[in-house]
C-alpha angles and dihedrals in degrees: 000000000000117000112198114214133178128203128180139159135190111231140191106201124159118209089265088053088050089054091051091047092052092047091051090045091052090054094056098034114038094182096050120132132179116232112216105224144330100278127047137196092230143017089264107085119238092248120184135189096229138028088234090060089063121091099192123092087227119063128176122216108222127186100203089193090064099038112022094182124033119222115241143179124218112227125216087251089061094249122125122241111208126200118289095193147355098062100027134045116235115226116191103192126231111249127216113208136153095345095315129104107207116208122252129201140226122201152144141185111213147161102262090203088066095091095194094053092042090052090049090052094048091049093049092050093045088056092047093052091052087054092058113109107166152023121229143224120221107227142183102246094211097047100022086225112157109240097177128007138209097019109183103174096092128077108229111191119218095253092045086054091053092049091052091049087055092053104272106145117229114221133184100243110292097332135104094258106118129184142188130192113282111249110219113226116238 
């Protein structure tokens, strides 16, 4: 019996944080590759050795040991549509622009009875949780009023934390949800 499960996480990861993430992933999953984008020119996925080698804002984490060949669909345009879930974990990368670090997201929908994929997902999330360095406060960008405090449901990488401490604004995607580092009371 198949048990469908979804897992996702909002993230603030700088390019340096991505490099640390991929290094930690490689230590746990020797066969991991990073697929550069959603659509491909051929049935062979554009697999890269590192996230930083990818030019797309969307990267798929693929454990070739678990899934040697990725399923795909050929579109009318001739392009190939790879899987977006089930056998790969989708990473929508954070984006730094004009003094703002926009959040990214990582997620997968999968069959929890597939022990290999379930192990892969658990391992990736364990690594993500270890990358987290801060909780956040939701603020009004104009008045700087704190609207919600000590938010812990984001992953904030160490370098993203440094950027925020230097004045880079953290923003939920391209929305009007702005965050700053939570200041612990002494």
